[in-house]
N, C-alpha and C positions, 0 to 999 in steps of 0.2 A: 598503697601502691603496687607493691610486688604481686598482691593477689590479682591485680588487674592485668598486669604484664603476664603472671603465668596463664590466665583461662583465654586469653585472645592476643592477636597480634594487631591489635586495632591502633596502638599507637604509631608503629612504623608505617600503617595505612595513611592516618592522619599526618603525619609529619613526613614532608620529602628528605629531609635527612636529619642525621643524629644532632646535629648542631642545632639546629631551629627548634628542635624538641626539647634538648637540652637547656638551653637558654629561655625556653618560655615555662618550663617547669623551675627555673632557678629565680626568675625576676616575676612572673605572673602565673603561679602554680593553679590557682582556681580557673583562670581562664585557660590555660593550657589543658587541664583536665576538662573541661566542659566541652571545648573545641574535639578533642580527640573523641568524646562522648558523642557529641551531636554530627560529628563528621560521617557521611553515608559514602561507603566507598563505590557505588554505582554499580548499576548494570543496565540492561536494554530500557527499563521503565523508569529507575529512579537517576536523577544526575548524579555526578559525582561530586562532594563537596558539602558544605553547610547550606542549608536553605531554609528559610521563613523562621517559623517557631525557634529553630536550633539558632540563629543570629541573636534573637532576644535573650536566650538563656545566656549565651557567651558573652552578651554585653552586660547582663546584670552580674556575671563574673568578673568581668571585667573592674566593673563600679566596686564590688567587694574586694578586689586586689587593691585599687586605689585608695578606696577608704582604710584598709589595713594600714598601709604607709603613712598616709596621713594621720591617722590617729597615733601612731606609734609617736611621730614626731611631736604631736601636740603634748601627749603625756611627759614626754621628755623634756620639753620645754617648761611644762608647768612642774617638774620636779626640780628643775634648775632652778627656777625663780623664787 
């Protein structure tokens, strides 16, 4: 993560405030990371934001984050049973 921050200011471009980025990385790390990578800063020809296939990748990362939470809960229940 630090390498990503050192080479590019992409995180500050993708997230409007520090709080949103911090909460994203705290609770949904894969989703926040893929959103930052898929975010296009925009110019005259490319619209600003995530579009097209980028949303598919962000959605997949969201599913991975949710699955990591549910699998941890399932393993804890199995261990306590």
